[in-house]
N, CA, C and O atoms as a printed pandas DataFrame, in Angstrom:
     atom_number atom_name residue_name chain_id  residue_number  x_coord  y_coord  z_coord
0              1         N          UNK        A               1   -8.930  -59.448    9.315
1              2        CA          UNK        A               1   -9.421  -60.489    9.844
2              3         C          UNK        A               1   -9.188  -60.978   11.447
3              4         O          UNK        A               1   -8.088  -61.431   11.764
4              5         N          UNK        A               2   -9.895  -60.905   12.093
5              6        CA          UNK        A               2   -9.985  -61.441   13.542
6              7         C          UNK        A               2   -9.160  -62.702   13.466
7              8         O          UNK        A               2   -8.863  -63.249   12.404
8              9         N          UNK        A               3   -8.759  -63.188   14.841
9             10        CA          UNK        A               3   -8.338  -64.145   14.928
10            11         C          UNK        A               3   -9.196  -65.135   16.076
11            12         O          UNK        A               3   -9.710  -64.546   17.027
12            13         N          UNK        A               4   -9.332  -66.518   15.985
13            14        CA          UNK        A               4  -10.431  -66.798   16.996
14            15         C          UNK        A               4   -9.762  -67.119   18.535
15            16         O          UNK        A               4  -10.377  -67.739   19.402
16            17         N          UNK        A               5   -8.523  -66.632   18.686
17            18        CA          UNK        A               5   -7.838  -66.716   20.344
18            19         C          UNK        A               5   -7.285  -65.197   20.562
19            20         O          UNK        A               5   -7.123  -64.442   19.603
20            21         N          UNK        A               6   -7.032  -64.850   21.795
21            22        CA          UNK        A               6   -6.086  -63.681   21.769
22            23         C          UNK        A               6   -4.678  -63.943   21.555
23            24         O          UNK        A               6   -4.173  -65.063   21.480
24            25         N          UNK        A               7   -4.094  -62.855   21.465
25            26        CA          UNK        A               7   -2.497  -62.668   21.521
26            27         C          UNK        A               7   -1.929  -62.061   22.740
27            28         O          UNK        A               7   -2.169  -60.884   23.009
28            29         N          UNK        A               8   -1.352  -62.638   23.325
29            30        CA          UNK        A               8   -0.657  -61.917   24.486
30            31         C          UNK        A               8    0.316  -61.343   24.092
31            32         O          UNK        A               8    1.017  -61.917   23.258
32            33         N          UNK        A               9    0.667  -60.069   24.545
33            34        CA          UNK        A               9    1.384  -59.090   24.128
34            35         C          UNK        A               9    2.402  -58.770   25.572
35            36         O          UNK        A               9    2.058  -58.222   26.620
36            37         N          UNK        A              10    3.452  -59.204   25.274
37            38        CA          UNK        A              10    4.522  -58.483   26.371
38            39         C          UNK        A              10    5.998  -57.315   26.125
39            40         O          UNK        A              10    6.483  -56.979   25.045
40            41         N          UNK        A              11    6.329  -57.002   27.168
41            42        CA          UNK        A              11    7.332  -55.821   26.536
42            43         C          UNK        A              11    8.373  -55.997   28.020
43            44         O          UNK        A              11    8.000  -56.475   29.092
44            45         N          UNK        A              12    9.370  -55.607   27.783
45            46        CA          UNK        A              12   10.327  -55.548   28.763
46            47         C          UNK        A              12   10.898  -53.971   29.101
47            48         O          UNK        A              12   10.284  -53.051   28.561
48            49         N          UNK        A              13   11.777  -53.719   29.768
49            50        CA          UNK        A              13   12.143  -52.475   30.202
50            51         C          UNK        A              13   12.945  -51.611   29.039
51            52         O          UNK        A              13   13.175  -50.406   28.936
52            53         N          UNK        A              14   13.227  -52.595   28.324
53            54        CA          UNK        A              14   14.665  -51.209   27.376
54            55         C          UNK        A              14   13.341  -49.983   26.773
55            56         O          UNK        A              14   12.126  -49.959   26.577
56            57         N          UNK        A              15   14.563  -49.065   26.664
57            58        CA          UNK        A              15   13.691  -47.836   26.402
58            59         C          UNK        A              15   12.959  -47.929   25.147
59            60         O          UNK        A              15   11.795  -47.531   25.096
60            61         N          UNK        A              16   13.570  -48.441   24.089
61            62        CA          UNK        A              16   12.704  -48.987   23.206
62            63         C          UNK        A              16   11.444  -49.748   22.899
63            64         O          UNK        A              16   10.785  -49.989   21.888
64            65         N          UNK        A              17   11.369  -50.060   24.323
65            66        CA          UNK        A              17   10.236  -51.226   23.667
66            67         C          UNK        A              17    8.845  -50.439   24.065
67            68         O          UNK        A              17    7.868  -51.080   23.679
68            69         N          UNK        A              18    8.561  -49.421   24.625
69            70        CA          UNK        A              18    7.282  -48.923   24.718
70            71         C          UNK        A              18    6.972  -48.457   23.171
71            72         O          UNK        A              18    6.001  -48.816   22.504
72            73         N          UNK        A              19    7.902  -47.677   22.808
73            74        CA          UNK        A              19    7.118  -47.481   21.223
74            75         C          UNK        A              19    6.793  -48.488   20.115
75            76         O          UNK        A              19    5.945  -48.338   19.236
76            77         N          UNK        A              20    7.686  -49.643   20.315
77            78        CA          UNK        A              20    7.268  -50.784   19.758
78            79         C          UNK        A              20    5.918  -51.160   20.259
79            80         O          UNK        A              20    4.954  -51.081   19.497
80            81         N          UNK        A              21    5.775  -51.588   21.563
81            82        CA          UNK        A              21    5.120  -52.052   22.037
82            83         C          UNK        A              21    3.307  -51.022   21.473
83            84         O          UNK        A              21    2.287  -51.613   21.116
84            85         N          UNK        A              22    3.423  -49.802   21.552
85            86        CA          UNK        A              22    2.541  -48.960   21.047
86            87         C          UNK        A              22    2.024  -49.526   19.507
87            88         O          UNK        A              22    0.843  -49.677   19.193
88            89         N          UNK        A              23    3.173  -49.789   18.658
89            90        CA          UNK        A              23    2.929  -49.881   16.946
90            91         C          UNK        A              23    2.260  -51.368   17.080
91            92         O          UNK        A              23    1.195  -51.730   16.582
92            93         N          UNK        A              24    3.173  -52.145   17.892
93            94        CA          UNK        A              24    2.179  -53.718   17.872
94            95         C          UNK        A              24    0.815  -53.659   17.971
95            96         O          UNK        A              24    0.112  -53.917   16.995
96            97         N          UNK        A              25    0.159  -53.219   19.492
97            98        CA          UNK        A              25   -0.902  -52.894   19.641
98            99         C          UNK        A              25   -1.838  -52.123   18.638
99           100         O          UNK        A              25   -2.982  -52.446   18.319
100          101         N          UNK        A              26   -1.247  -51.237   18.286
101          102        CA          UNK        A              26   -2.047  -50.607   16.814
102          103         C          UNK        A              26   -2.145  -51.063   15.543
103          104         O          UNK        A              26   -2.697  -50.329   14.724
104          105         N          UNK        A              27   -1.589  -52.470   15.088
105          106        CA          UNK        A              27   -1.564  -53.021   13.981
106          107         C          UNK        A              27   -2.675  -54.407   14.534
107          108         O          UNK        A              27   -3.796  -54.651   14.086
108          109         N          UNK        A              28   -2.114  -54.969   15.356
109          110        CA          UNK        A              28   -3.178  -56.044   16.340
110          111         C          UNK        A              28   -4.536  -55.281   16.070
111          112         O          UNK        A              28   -5.177  -55.614   15.073
112          113         N          UNK        A              29   -4.965  -54.384   16.806
113          114        CA          UNK        A              29   -6.334  -53.584   16.666
114          115         C          UNK        A              29   -6.698  -53.034   15.426
115          116         O          UNK        A              29   -7.809  -52.556   15.196
116          117         N          UNK        A              30   -5.864  -53.091   14.708
117          118        CA          UNK        A              30   -6.495  -52.270   13.239
118          119         C          UNK        A              30   -6.861  -53.581   12.487
119          120         O          UNK        A              30   -7.450  -53.335   11.434
120          121         N          UNK        A              31   -6.663  -55.009   12.752
121          122        CA          UNK        A              31   -6.902  -56.030   12.280
122          123         C          UNK        A              31   -7.798  -57.039   13.027
123          124         O          UNK        A              31   -7.827  -58.257   12.848
124          125         N          UNK        A              32   -8.601  -56.233   13.987
125          126        CA          UNK        A              32   -9.098  -56.938   14.953
126          127         C          UNK        A              32   -8.671  -58.138   15.553
127          128         O          UNK        A              32   -9.318  -59.182   15.471
128          129         N          UNK        A              33   -7.355  -57.995   16.292
129          130        CA          UNK        A              33   -6.962  -58.817   17.158
130          131         C          UNK        A              33   -7.378  -58.584   18.347
131          132         O          UNK        A              33   -7.419  -57.414   18.724
132          133         N          UNK        A              34   -7.777  -59.627   19.205
133          134        CA          UNK        A              34   -7.677  -59.392   20.881
134          135         C          UNK        A              34   -6.646  -59.529   21.108
135          136         O          UNK        A              34   -5.938  -60.415   20.630
136          137         N          UNK        A              35   -6.282  -58.631   21.947
137          138        CA          UNK        A              35   -5.157  -58.428   22.833
138          139         C          UNK        A              35   -4.796  -58.911   24.427
139          140         O          UNK        A              35   -5.413  -58.032   25.028
140          141         N          UNK        A              36   -4.443  -59.398   25.037
141          142        CA          UNK        A              36   -4.343  -59.318   26.294
142          143         C          UNK        A              36   -2.977  -58.870   26.551
143          144         O          UNK        A              36   -2.080  -59.365   25.869
144          145         N          UNK        A              37   -2.619  -57.755   27.692
145          146        CA          UNK        A              37   -1.252  -56.969   28.025
146          147         C          UNK        A              37   -1.576  -57.408   29.534
147          148         O          UNK        A              37   -2.615  -57.854   30.020
148          149         N          UNK        A              38   -0.198  -57.099   30.165
149          150        CA          UNK        A              38    0.328  -57.028   31.540
150          151         C          UNK        A              38   -0.655  -55.665   31.979
151          152         O          UNK        A              38   -0.637  -54.608   31.349
152          153         N          UNK        A              39   -1.741  -55.997   33.518
153          154        CA          UNK        A              39   -2.422  -55.141   34.021
154          155         C          UNK        A              39   -1.689  -53.419   34.554
155          156         O          UNK        A              39   -0.877  -53.295   35.471
156          157         N          UNK        A              40   -1.920  -52.936   34.198
157          158        CA          UNK        A              40   -1.195  -51.098   34.443
158          159         C          UNK        A              40   -0.053  -50.631   33.618
159          160         O          UNK        A              40    0.871  -49.837   33.796
160          161         N          UNK        A              41   -0.530  -51.579   32.437
161          162        CA          UNK        A              41    0.428  -51.304   31.236
162          163         C          UNK        A              41    2.524  -51.700   31.877
163          164         O          UNK        A              41    3.518  -51.065   31.526
164          165         N          UNK        A              42    2.470  -52.784   32.733
165          166        CA          UNK        A              42    3.382  -53.357   33.137
166          167         C          UNK        A              42    4.176  -54.082   32.129
167          168         O          UNK        A              42    3.729  -54.530   31.073
168          169         N          UNK        A              43    5.609  -54.172   32.620
169          170        CA          UNK        A              43    6.081  -55.254   31.875
170          171         C          UNK        A              43    6.459  -56.540   32.451
171          172         O          UNK        A              43    6.531  -56.965   33.604
172          173         N          UNK        A              44    6.677  -57.028   31.296
173          174        CA          UNK        A              44    6.197  -58.656   31.443
174          175         C          UNK        A              44    7.328  -59.427   30.858
175          176         O          UNK        A              44    7.863  -59.146   29.785
176          177         N          UNK        A              45    7.749  -60.693   31.848
177          178        CA          UNK        A              45    8.807  -61.193   31.251
178          179         C          UNK        A              45    8.641  -62.135   30.583
179          180         O          UNK        A              45    7.833  -62.890   31.123
180          181         N          UNK        A              46    9.073  -62.571   29.464
181          182        CA          UNK        A              46    8.726  -63.813   28.408
182          183         C          UNK        A              46    8.422  -64.610   28.705
183          184         O          UNK        A              46    7.600  -65.139   27.957
184          185         N          UNK        A              47    8.729  -65.255   29.787
185          186        CA          UNK        A              47    8.428  -66.658   30.542
186          187         C          UNK        A              47    6.488  -66.437   31.097
187          188         O          UNK        A              47    5.491  -67.142   30.935
188          189         N          UNK        A              48    6.674  -65.435   31.602
189          190        CA          UNK        A              48    5.358  -64.780   31.976
190          191         C          UNK        A              48    4.330  -65.048   30.672
191          192         O          UNK        A              48    3.395  -65.821   30.882
192          193         N          UNK        A              49    4.457  -64.446   29.335
193          194        CA          UNK        A              49    3.822  -64.858   28.476
194          195         C          UNK        A              49    3.482  -66.061   27.899
195          196         O          UNK        A              49    2.399  -66.505   27.519
196          197         N          UNK        A              50    5.047  -66.691   27.903
197          198        CA          UNK        A              50    4.774  -68.312   27.472
198          199         C          UNK        A              50    3.923  -68.952   28.423
199          200         O          UNK        A              50    3.089  -69.708   27.925
200          201         N          UNK        A              51    3.922  -68.814   29.941
201          202        CA          UNK        A              51    3.058  -69.416   30.628
202          203         C          UNK        A              51    1.439  -68.657   30.593
203          204         O          UNK        A              51    0.561  -69.239   31.230
204          205         N          UNK        A              52    1.242  -67.963   30.193
205          206        CA          UNK        A              52    0.130  -67.333   29.919
206          207         C          UNK        A              52   -0.490  -67.960   28.511
207          208         O          UNK        A              52   -1.618  -68.421   28.679
208          209         N          UNK        A              53   -0.074  -68.050   27.403
209          210        CA          UNK        A              53   -0.198  -68.749   26.566
210          211         C          UNK        A              53   -0.555  -70.393   26.729
211          212         O          UNK        A              53   -1.492  -70.933   26.141
212          213         N          UNK        A              54    0.434  -71.122   27.700
213          214        CA          UNK        A              54    0.127  -72.554   27.694
214          215         C          UNK        A              54   -0.874  -72.532   28.417
215          216         O          UNK        A              54   -1.741  -73.308   28.016
216          217         N          UNK        A              55   -1.223  -71.787   29.622
217          218        CA          UNK        A              55   -2.326  -71.963   30.366
218          219         C          UNK        A              55   -3.843  -72.057   29.640
219          220         O          UNK        A              55   -4.757  -72.864   29.806
220          221         N          UNK        A              56   -3.707  -70.824   28.720
221          222        CA          UNK        A              56   -5.191  -70.447   27.883
222          223         C          UNK        A              56   -5.162  -71.919   26.789
223          224         O          UNK        A              56   -6.229  -72.482   26.548
224          225         N          UNK        A              57   -4.149  -72.319   26.325
225          226        CA          UNK        A              57   -4.181  -73.446   25.226
226          227         C          UNK        A              57   -4.578  -74.975   25.823
227          228         O          UNK        A              57   -4.927  -75.896   25.084
228          229         N          UNK        A              58   -4.461  -75.086   27.331
229          230        CA          UNK        A              58   -4.663  -75.857   27.897
230          231         C          UNK        A              58   -6.210  -76.094   27.966
231          232         O          UNK        A              58   -6.650  -77.233   28.122
232          233         N          UNK        A              59   -6.873  -75.212   27.870
233          234        CA          UNK        A              59   -8.510  -75.148   28.203
234          235         C          UNK        A              59   -9.098  -75.476   26.916
235          236         O          UNK        A              59  -10.322  -75.601   26.955
236          237         N          UNK        A              60   -8.381  -75.701   25.447
237          238        CA          UNK        A              60   -8.673  -76.468   24.719
238          239         C          UNK        A              60   -9.753  -75.137   23.664
239          240         O          UNK        A              60  -10.038  -73.969   23.929
240          241         N          UNK        A              61  -10.037  -75.858   22.676
241          242        CA          UNK        A              61  -10.672  -74.500   21.662
242          243         C          UNK        A              61   -9.254  -73.892   20.824
243          244         O          UNK        A              61   -8.145  -74.406   20.680
244          245         N          UNK        A              62   -9.850  -72.486   20.316
245          246        CA          UNK        A              62   -8.553  -71.743   19.342
246          247         C          UNK        A              62   -7.231  -71.734   20.233
247          248         O          UNK        A              62   -7.181  -71.766   21.462
248          249         N          UNK        A              63   -6.455  -71.696   19.568
249          250        CA          UNK        A              63   -4.916  -71.916   20.167
250          251         C          UNK        A              63   -4.609  -70.135   20.097
251          252         O          UNK        A              63   -4.750  -69.495   19.055
252          253         N          UNK        A              64   -4.196  -69.557   21.343
253          254        CA          UNK        A              64   -3.785  -68.043   21.482
254          255         C          UNK        A              64   -2.315  -68.264   20.984
255          256         O          UNK        A              64   -1.709  -69.335   20.952
256          257         N          UNK        A              65   -1.853  -66.980   20.588
257          258        CA          UNK        A              65   -0.371  -66.856   20.202
258          259         C          UNK        A              65    0.232  -65.334   21.314
259          260         O          UNK        A              65   -0.174  -64.686   22.278
260          261         N          UNK        A              66    1.146  -65.370   20.601
261          262        CA          UNK        A              66    2.331  -64.528   21.603
262          263         C          UNK        A              66    2.983  -63.408   21.340
263          264         O          UNK        A              66    3.187  -63.639   20.149
264          265         N          UNK        A              67    3.389  -62.548   21.490
265          266        CA          UNK        A              67    4.460  -61.851   20.895
266          267         C          UNK        A              67    5.052  -61.080   22.052
267          268         O          UNK        A              67    4.203  -60.522   22.749
268          269         N          UNK        A              68    6.794  -60.855   22.560
269          270        CA          UNK        A              68    7.428  -60.290   23.360
270          271         C          UNK        A              68    8.193  -59.392   22.772
271          272         O          UNK        A              68    8.914  -59.879   21.901
272          273         N          UNK        A              69    8.325  -57.929   22.980
273          274        CA          UNK        A              69    9.195  -57.055   22.556
274          275         C          UNK        A              69   10.290  -56.884   23.466
275          276         O          UNK        A              69   10.064  -56.470   24.603
276          277         N          UNK        A              70   11.290  -57.121   23.140
277          278        CA          UNK        A              70   12.720  -57.022   23.893
278          279         C          UNK        A              70   13.990  -57.745   23.101
279          280         O          UNK        A              70   14.137  -58.815   22.509
280          281         N          UNK        A              71   15.004  -56.358   23.464
281          282        CA          UNK        A              71   16.038  -57.031   22.938
282          283         C          UNK        A              71   17.002  -57.803   23.651
283          284         O          UNK        A              71   18.217  -57.801   23.448
284          285         N          UNK        A              72   16.301  -58.540   24.598
285          286        CA          UNK        A              72   16.439  -59.635   25.382
286          287         C          UNK        A              72   17.811  -59.110   25.875
287          288         O          UNK        A              72   17.929  -57.885   25.893
288          289         N          UNK        A              73   19.153  -60.062   26.388
289          290        CA          UNK        A              73   20.630  -59.128   26.345
290          291         C          UNK        A              73   21.182  -58.279   25.345
291          292         O          UNK        A              73   22.079  -57.558   25.783
292          293         N          UNK        A              74   20.970  -58.168   24.362
293          294        CA          UNK        A              74   21.554  -57.039   23.544
294          295         C          UNK        A              74   21.808  -55.666   23.951
295          296         O          UNK        A              74   21.686  -55.335   25.130
296          297         N          UNK        A              75   22.106  -54.960   23.166
297          298        CA          UNK        A              75   21.630  -53.339   23.540
298          299         C          UNK        A              75   20.485  -53.098   22.770
299          300         O          UNK        A              75   20.021  -53.922   21.982
300          301         N          UNK        A              76   20.059  -52.075   22.966
301          302        CA          UNK        A              76   18.475  -51.653   22.704
302          303         C          UNK        A              76   18.164  -51.343   21.206
303          304         O          UNK        A              76   17.060  -51.361   20.661
304          305         N          UNK        A              77   19.425  -51.044   20.641
305          306        CA          UNK        A              77   19.220  -51.185   18.967
306          307         C          UNK        A              77   19.010  -52.099   18.250
307          308         O          UNK        A              77   18.570  -52.052   17.101
308          309         N          UNK        A              78   19.445  -53.437   19.149
309          310        CA          UNK        A              78   18.955  -54.530   18.525
310          311         C          UNK        A              78   17.573  -54.911   18.834
311          312         O          UNK        A              78   17.265  -55.998   18.345
312          313         N          UNK        A              79   16.497  -54.225   19.622
313          314        CA          UNK        A              79   15.246  -54.463   20.108
314          315         C          UNK        A              79   14.362  -55.221   18.631
315          316         O          UNK        A              79   14.656  -55.078   17.444
316          317         N          UNK        A              80   13.578  -55.779   19.049
317          318        CA          UNK        A              80   13.104  -56.447   18.000
318          319         C          UNK        A              80   11.586  -57.002   18.635
319          320         O          UNK        A              80   11.291  -56.754   19.804
320          321         N          UNK        A              81   10.879  -57.597   17.941
321          322        CA          UNK        A              81    9.702  -58.429   18.199
322          323         C          UNK        A              81   10.079  -60.134   18.141
323          324         O          UNK        A              81    9.196  -60.969   18.338
């Protein structure tokens, strides 16, 4: 089921963020979700994803969502979505 608005997806620089990022993209694509990611497969700070969603949602219409892949300040084994 496709969503009516995009899902913004970001990741940080932790080593395990990339494989989790790929998994998220595969699942979203398999479910017909339009995804917006950082240009050139770059890293995206959480506030940048939040801001992109807010800017999109101010336009009115269907509301966008977002996913950020990061363990934050925790060790890589605590990484998550």
